[in-house]
LOMI-703569 format. One line per 8 residues: number of its first residue (from 1); for each residue x, y, z of C-alpha. Coordinates in steps of 0.5 Angstrom, whole numbers, plus 2048, in hexadecimal, padded with zeros to 3 digits. Example, Ala and Ser with C-alpha at 12.3 -4.5 7.8 and 13.67 -1.06 7.14 Angstrom:
residues 2
1 = 819,7F7,810; 81B,7FE,80E
END
This chain:
residues 727
1 = 7DD,6BA,80B; 7E3,6B5,80A; 7E7,6BB,80A; 7E5,6BD,811; 7E6,6B6,814; 7ED,6B6,811; 7EE,6BC,815; 7EB,6BA,81B
9 = 7EF,6B3,81B; 7F6,6B7,81A; 7F4,6BC,820; 7F3,6B6,824; 7F9,6B2,822; 7FD,6B9,823; 7FA,6B9,82A; 7FB,6B2,82C
17 = 802,6B3,829; 803,6B9,82E; 800,6B5,834; 804,6AF,833; 80B,6B3,832; 808,6B7,839; 806,6B1,83C; 80D,6AD,83B
25 = 811,6B3,83D; 80E,6B3,844; 80D,6AC,845; 814,6AA,843; 818,6A8,849; 81E,6A5,84C; 81E,6A2,853; 821,69C,857
33 = 820,697,85C; 824,692,860; 823,68D,859; 825,692,853; 824,698,850; 81D,69A,84D; 81C,69D,847; 815,69F,846
41 = 813,69B,84C; 816,695,849; 81C,691,84D; 821,690,848; 828,68B,848; 82C,690,844; 833,68F,840; 837,695,83F
49 = 83D,696,83B; 842,69C,83C; 844,69F,835; 848,6A6,836; 846,6AB,830; 84D,6AE,830; 850,6A8,82F; 84D,6A6,828
57 = 84B,6AB,823; 843,6AD,821; 844,6A9,81B; 845,6A3,81F; 840,6A4,824; 839,6A1,821; 83D,69B,81F; 840,69A,826
65 = 839,69B,829; 836,696,825; 83B,691,826; 83A,692,82D; 832,691,82C; 833,68B,828; 837,688,82E; 831,689,833
73 = 833,690,836; 82D,694,839; 831,69A,83B; 837,69E,839; 83C,6A1,83E; 840,6A7,83D; 844,6AC,841; 844,6B3,840
81 = 84B,6B6,83E; 84B,6BD,842; 852,6BE,83F; 850,6BD,838; 849,6C1,839; 84C,6C7,83C; 854,6C8,83A; 854,6CF,83D
89 = 84F,6D2,842; 849,6D4,83F; 84A,6D1,838; 847,6CB,836; 848,6C6,831; 842,6C1,82F; 844,6BF,828; 848,6B9,824
97 = 84A,6B4,829; 847,6B8,82F; 840,6B9,82C; 83D,6B6,832; 836,6B7,830; 836,6B4,829; 839,6AE,82C; 833,6AD,831
105 = 82E,6AE,82B; 831,6A9,827; 831,6A4,82D; 829,6A6,82E; 828,6A5,827; 82B,69E,828; 826,69D,82D; 82B,69C,833
113 = 82B,6A0,839; 831,6A4,83C; 835,6A5,843; 838,6AB,843; 83E,6AC,848; 83F,6B3,848; 844,6B2,84E; 847,6B7,84C
121 = 84D,6B3,84F; 84E,6AD,84A; 854,6AA,84B; 854,6A6,845; 85B,6A6,844; 859,6AC,841; 85E,6B2,841; 85E,6B6,848
129 = 858,6B1,84A; 853,6B6,845; 854,6BC,849; 857,6C2,844; 85E,6C4,846; 85C,6CB,847; 858,6C9,84D; 85E,6C8,851
137 = 860,6CF,850; 859,6D2,853; 85C,6D5,85A; 85B,6D1,860; 858,6CB,85D; 859,6C4,85F; 856,6BE,85B; 850,6BA,85E
145 = 850,6BC,865; 84C,6C1,869; 84F,6C7,865; 84A,6CD,863; 84E,6CF,85C; 84E,6C7,85A; 847,6C6,85C; 845,6CD,858
153 = 848,6CB,852; 846,6C3,852; 83E,6C6,853; 83F,6CB,84E; 841,6C5,849; 83C,6C0,84B; 836,6C5,84B; 839,6C7,844
161 = 839,6BF,842; 832,6BE,845; 82F,6C4,842; 831,6C2,83B; 82E,6BB,83C; 828,6BF,83E; 827,6C4,838; 828,6BE,833
169 = 823,6BA,837; 828,6B4,838; 826,6B2,83F; 821,6AC,840; 81C,6B0,843; 81C,6B5,83D; 81B,6AF,838; 823,6AE,837
177 = 827,6A8,838; 82B,6AA,83F; 829,6A6,845; 82E,6A7,849; 833,6AC,84B; 83A,6AC,84F; 83D,6B1,854; 844,6B0,856
185 = 848,6AA,854; 84B,6A4,859; 84C,6AA,85E; 84B,6A5,864; 853,6A3,865; 854,6AB,864; 84F,6AD,86A; 852,6A7,86E
193 = 859,6AB,86D; 857,6B2,86F; 852,6B1,874; 84D,6B6,876; 84E,6BB,870; 84D,6B5,86C; 846,6B3,86F; 844,6BA,86F
201 = 845,6BA,868; 842,6B4,866; 83C,6B6,86A; 83C,6BD,866; 83D,6B9,85F; 837,6B5,860; 833,6BB,862; 835,6BF,85C
209 = 833,6B9,857; 82C,6B8,85A; 82B,6C0,85A; 82C,6BF,852; 825,6BC,851; 827,6B8,84C; 821,6B3,84D; 825,6AD,84D
217 = 829,6A9,853; 831,6AB,854; 836,6A6,856; 83D,6A7,85A; 841,6A1,858; 846,69E,85D; 843,6A2,863; 840,69E,869
225 = 83E,6A4,86C; 83A,6A7,866; 835,6AC,869; 82D,6AA,867; 82A,6AA,862; 830,6A9,85E; 832,6A2,85D; 839,69F,85F
233 = 83C,69A,859; 841,695,858; 848,695,854; 84C,68F,854; 84D,689,850; 848,685,854; 842,688,858; 83E,682,85A
241 = 83F,684,862; 83E,68B,861; 839,68E,866; 834,694,864; 831,698,869; 82A,696,86C; 825,696,867; 82A,698,861
249 = 82B,694,85B; 831,690,85A; 835,693,854; 83C,692,851; 83F,698,84D; 845,696,84B; 846,68E,84A; 84E,68F,847
257 = 84E,68B,840; 855,68B,840; 85A,691,843; 85E,697,83F; 864,696,83C; 86A,69A,83E; 871,69B,83B; 876,696,83D
265 = 871,691,840; 86E,68B,83C; 867,68B,83A; 861,689,83F; 85C,684,83C; 856,681,840; 853,67B,83D; 84B,67B,83B
273 = 84A,675,83F; 84C,679,845; 848,680,844; 842,67B,842; 843,678,849; 843,67E,84D; 83D,681,84A; 839,67B,84B
281 = 83B,67A,852; 839,682,853; 832,681,850; 831,67A,854; 833,67E,85B; 82D,683,859; 831,688,855; 82D,68C,84F
289 = 832,690,84C; 838,68F,849; 83D,693,845; 843,691,841; 849,696,842; 84B,696,83C; 846,693,837; 84A,697,832
297 = 850,69A,834; 852,69E,82E; 858,6A3,82D; 85C,6A8,831; 85C,6AD,82C; 861,6B3,82C; 864,6B4,833; 85E,6B1,837
305 = 861,6AB,83B; 863,6AC,842; 869,6AC,845; 869,6A5,847; 86D,6A4,841; 867,6A2,83E; 867,6A0,836; 864,6A3,831
313 = 85F,69C,830; 85A,69C,835; 857,695,832; 856,692,839; 855,68C,836; 84E,68E,836; 848,68A,831; 849,68F,82C
321 = 851,690,82A; 854,697,82A; 853,697,822; 84B,696,823; 84B,68E,821; 848,689,825; 84D,686,82A; 84B,67E,82A
329 = 84A,67A,82D; 849,67F,833; 843,683,82F; 83F,67D,82D; 840,679,833; 83E,67F,837; 838,680,832; 836,679,834
337 = 836,67B,83B; 832,681,83A; 82C,67D,837; 82C,678,83C; 82C,67D,842; 826,680,83E; 822,67A,83D; 822,67A,845
345 = 821,681,846; 81A,680,848; 81C,67C,84E; 822,67F,850; 81E,686,851; 819,683,855; 81C,67F,85A; 822,67E,85E
353 = 826,678,85D; 825,671,861; 82C,66F,862; 82E,667,863; 834,664,864; 835,65E,85F; 83C,65C,862; 843,65F,863
361 = 844,665,85F; 83D,664,85C; 837,668,85C; 830,669,859; 82D,670,859; 825,66F,857; 821,675,856; 819,672,856
369 = 813,676,856; 80C,675,858; 80A,676,851; 80E,671,84E; 814,674,84C; 81B,670,84E; 822,671,84C; 828,66D,84F
377 = 82F,66F,84F; 834,668,851; 83B,66A,853; 841,666,854; 846,66B,857; 84C,666,857; 852,667,852; 854,660,850
385 = 84F,65B,84E; 848,65B,84C; 842,658,850; 83C,655,84F; 836,657,853; 82F,655,854; 82A,65B,854; 822,65A,853
393 = 821,654,84F; 828,654,84B; 82F,654,84C; 834,659,849; 83B,659,848; 83F,660,84A; 846,661,847; 84A,664,84C
401 = 849,66C,84E; 843,66C,84A; 83B,66D,84B; 836,66A,847; 82F,66E,846; 829,66B,845; 823,670,844; 81E,66B,845
409 = 821,667,84B; 822,661,846; 826,663,840; 82D,665,840; 82D,66B,83A; 834,66D,83C; 83A,66C,840; 840,671,841
417 = 846,66C,840; 843,669,839; 844,66E,834; 840,66D,82E; 844,672,82A; 84A,672,825; 850,676,827; 852,67B,822
425 = 859,67C,820; 85B,683,81F; 85F,685,81A; 863,68B,818; 865,68B,810; 86A,690,80D; 866,694,808; 86C,699,807
433 = 873,699,809; 876,69D,804; 876,6A4,807; 87A,6AA,804; 87C,6AD,80A; 87F,6B3,80B; 883,6B5,812; 884,6BC,816
441 = 889,6BC,81C; 887,6C0,822; 88D,6C3,825; 88D,6C4,82D; 88A,6CA,82F; 88E,6D0,831; 88E,6D5,837; 88E,6DB,832
449 = 888,6D9,82E; 883,6DE,82E; 87D,6DA,832; 882,6D8,838; 882,6DA,83F; 887,6DA,845; 886,6D8,84C; 88B,6D7,852
457 = 888,6D0,853; 885,6CA,850; 87E,6CB,84F; 879,6C5,84F; 877,6C3,848; 86F,6C4,848; 86F,6CB,84B; 873,6CD,845
465 = 870,6CA,83F; 869,6C9,842; 869,6C3,83E; 869,6C6,837; 86E,6C1,835; 872,6BB,838; 879,6BF,837; 87D,6C4,83C
473 = 884,6C6,83B; 888,6C7,841; 88F,6CB,83F; 895,6CD,842; 89C,6CF,841; 8A2,6CB,845; 8A8,6CF,844; 8AF,6CB,845
481 = 8B5,6CF,846; 8BC,6CC,845; 8BE,6CC,84C; 8B8,6C8,84E; 8B9,6C2,849; 8B6,6BC,84A; 8B7,6B6,84F; 8BE,6B4,850
489 = 8BD,6AD,84C; 8BB,6B1,846; 8B4,6AE,845; 8AE,6B3,844; 8AA,6B6,849; 8A4,6B2,84B; 89D,6B6,84A; 897,6B4,84E
497 = 890,6B7,84E; 88A,6B5,852; 883,6B5,84E; 87C,6B4,850; 87B,6B1,84A; 87A,6AE,845; 87F,6AF,83F; 886,6B3,83F
505 = 88A,6B4,839; 891,6B7,83B; 895,6BB,836; 89C,6BE,837; 89E,6C3,832; 899,6C1,82D; 89B,6BA,82E; 896,6B4,831
513 = 89A,6B1,837; 894,6AD,839; 88D,6AB,83A; 889,6A8,840; 882,6A7,842; 87E,6A4,847; 878,6A0,847; 871,69E,84A
521 = 874,69C,851; 879,6A1,851; 878,6A7,84D; 87E,6AB,850; 884,6AA,84D; 88C,6AC,84E; 891,6AE,849; 898,6AD,84B
529 = 89E,6AC,846; 8A4,6AE,844; 8A4,6B4,83F; 8A9,6B7,83B; 8AA,6BE,83D; 8AF,6C3,83A; 8B4,6C9,83D; 8AF,6CF,83C
537 = 8A8,6D0,83B; 8A3,6C9,83B; 89C,6C9,839; 898,6C4,83D; 891,6C3,83B; 88C,6BE,83E; 886,6BD,83A; 880,6BA,83F
545 = 87B,6B6,83C; 874,6B5,83F; 870,6AF,83D; 869,6B1,840; 867,6B4,846; 865,6B0,84C; 85E,6AE,84C; 85D,6AC,853
553 = 85F,6AC,85B; 85E,6B1,861; 85F,6B8,85E; 862,6B6,858; 862,6BD,855; 868,6BE,85A; 86C,6B8,857; 873,6BB,853
561 = 876,6BA,84C; 87C,6BC,84A; 883,6BD,84C; 883,6BF,853; 88A,6BE,855; 88F,6BE,858; 893,6BE,852; 89A,6BD,853
569 = 8A1,6BC,850; 8A6,6B8,853; 8AD,6B7,851; 8B0,6BE,851; 8B6,6C0,855; 8B2,6C5,859; 8AD,6BF,85B; 8A6,6BE,85A
577 = 8A3,6C4,857; 89B,6C5,858; 898,6C8,852; 891,6C8,854; 891,6CF,857; 895,6D2,851; 892,6D6,84B; 88D,6D1,847
585 = 88A,6D3,841; 883,6D0,83F; 880,6CF,838; 879,6CC,837; 878,6C6,832; 87C,6C5,82C; 87E,6C9,826; 87A,6C4,821
593 = 874,6C5,825; 874,6CD,825; 875,6CC,81E; 86F,6C8,81D; 873,6C2,819; 86D,6BD,81B; 868,6C1,817; 868,6C2,80F
601 = 869,6C9,810; 86F,6C9,814; 872,6C3,811; 876,6C7,80C; 879,6CD,810; 87F,6C9,811; 884,6C6,80C; 883,6BE,80C
609 = 888,6B9,80A; 887,6B3,806; 88A,6AD,803; 891,6AC,805; 891,6B2,809; 88B,6AF,80D; 88C,6AF,815; 88C,6A8,818
617 = 88D,6A6,81F; 88E,6AD,821; 88B,6B0,827; 886,6B6,827; 884,6B5,81F; 87E,6B7,81B; 87B,6B2,816; 876,6B3,810
625 = 873,6B0,80A; 86D,6AF,806; 868,6A9,805; 862,6A7,801; 85C,6A4,805; 85C,69C,804; 855,69A,801; 850,697,805
633 = 84D,698,80C; 852,694,810; 855,698,816; 85C,69B,815; 862,69B,81A; 869,69D,819; 86E,698,81B; 873,69C,81F
641 = 878,696,821; 87E,69A,81E; 87D,6A0,822; 87F,6A2,829; 87B,6A7,82D; 877,6AD,82B; 870,6AF,827; 86D,6AE,821
649 = 868,6B2,81D; 863,6B1,817; 861,6B7,813; 862,6BB,819; 85F,6B7,81E; 863,6B3,823; 862,6AC,824; 865,6AC,82A
657 = 86C,6AB,82D; 870,6A5,82B; 875,6A1,82F; 876,69A,82C; 87E,69B,82E; 87C,699,835; 87B,692,835; 876,68E,83A
665 = 87A,68B,840; 876,687,845; 873,680,846; 86F,67D,840; 86D,676,83F; 867,671,83E; 860,674,840; 85C,670,844
673 = 856,673,845; 853,66F,84B; 854,672,852; 854,679,854; 857,67E,84F; 85C,684,850; 85F,688,84A; 865,685,84B
681 = 862,67E,84A; 862,67E,842; 867,682,83E; 86A,682,837; 86F,685,834; 875,684,838; 87B,686,835; 877,68A,82F
689 = 875,691,82F; 870,693,834; 86C,696,82E; 86F,695,826; 868,697,822; 865,69E,823; 85E,69F,820; 85D,6A4,81A
697 = 855,6A5,81A; 853,6A5,813; 84F,6AB,814; 855,6AF,815; 858,6AD,80E; 857,6B0,807; 857,6AC,800; 85E,6AE,7FF
705 = 864,6B2,801; 863,6B1,809; 868,6B4,80D; 86C,6B0,812; 870,6B3,817; 875,6B0,81C; 878,6B3,822; 87E,6AE,824
713 = 881,6B0,82B; 886,6AA,82C; 888,6A8,825; 885,6A3,820; 885,6A1,819; 87E,6A4,815; 880,69F,80F; 87D,699,814
721 = 876,69D,815; 871,69A,811; 869,69B,810; 865,695,812; 85E,692,812; 85A,68F,818; 856,689,816
END
């Protein structure tokens, strides 16, 4: 009898579990109204943070997600990076740092939601805006417009991602964490430029997204004419005045916590007080979804940074720094803000605010419900002095450019300008500066090398390299006979070469004659200088170097890189000689790249020198050394301040381009947070390298015998490199 009852009990439990599983699956929903996103029928004030999975390692993901949760974040937002997932047509990659499914499942395990920005254009200061380079060479293609080849490729990839998410049951309607998707990205300004084809493309993209049947809402950010039922959202430093479509929620997909770092400029910072003020002001004006871009910026490993001279560090002054440590006081100050907002949530999602003028630059936003809930936001928009206001039965002191939050309309629990969190001083402490370096000098390429080719024109760089490398050699011969001679006053002739960017090294007869480079404002460049030629044959070798491909702009797939000419030689008795249409030889990449000198297998394939023969301050030099992993769990980095420009590998993995030799120039000064913020308002590092330290993920290291390889273009001193820990 007892055994029979137990069997029946187990059967009923099983039926109940199956019923619950089915019931939860079919009733889970994500909708919206004019107030907020509704998850399973409940309006939510949602705090979101951007964490891009390829900009950290899988080993870092759990801690980053947990710190975001501890900071009061409800949603993790990420782009989907097409060029990482489909490096060649039809060949997909979803492993290691590009294991999107694993990343989303970790977010789910932490109890957070996901906003998946499929795009697939991402911008994001990411190489080629996230598009794979092979897409540029699809016949008849034009990016981001009413173009059939582009739309076919875009739809194929979008469907691929959606189907993977469905298969893994990751949409909220399947019991997963994804509550929002995004198609396209900040397309409004492009549509405005190109007109009718842009409008047709916008309509098509929206229809294509809806046809995917994800069960969750789609958004289009910075897109005023977003077709229904997609949600238009705001991206900016401030979005309190953003007006959504009628009956749509007021959403902010990118609240910029700082700005990106580019080589040659100071490092932007944004005070925690100003970020908090912007969020509180948005919420008091009816906003219900705020995303921090970035919450954790991370690192542009390898060659993933874009052609805006973007640094390897993508810290973005987020609440969590590049290394995974909390950035105080920003992290803690925003955590406290989120707690205060959540105390007001019931009132915020139930009614629209009543706004009362309390004096010049003073306002009260009151959310009072019929069932007794009440929340108030008291604002001082002045930028110079504190003000005392009367509200209800009390008096409240408001610092300049601040908002006080009263979850019960009586008691202040938070003020955006009053930081109750201590600042943490970030220290980089050397742990190893005694590397035993070996060097190998790379020689300028020769037109006689087996893998070179020739043409009677100057070729655009990406059309030749397909972005397989930063480097392309342009080589030609200049013959000078004894009758031509040089200019009459005996000076050397002037070689001039125009380039679309980004760096150009000029070699004459195997010797470096000079280097020029552009910058974020003017990526194009011109080399023009006297060069030493001899009577006979002269070898001119131009090494063009890209620093990432363009990531934004109208039809940026047509933008050029490399030496496009003209290339002239002025000062011969014959006059100015145009070299542009004579015979040129081309070689893709450096010899060291072809020999895999950055890897453990290829590092022994050439003769390395050391000790007194170690090359220093010489261009195109490879260096290698080994080191043991320091004890502990502190994040690690390389101090590259003694070097010029190049790339760094650890055990065959690229930690990115280094360029500490490019000193930050621009305006730096005191950081007064009061008043509207711009990315040039608050900057540091003037007169110093834009980036000095380069993050080494601990998961890439072995206990001992780690191989570090440095490619140096300009000429640096490797003996100044040190391994440091971040605390």
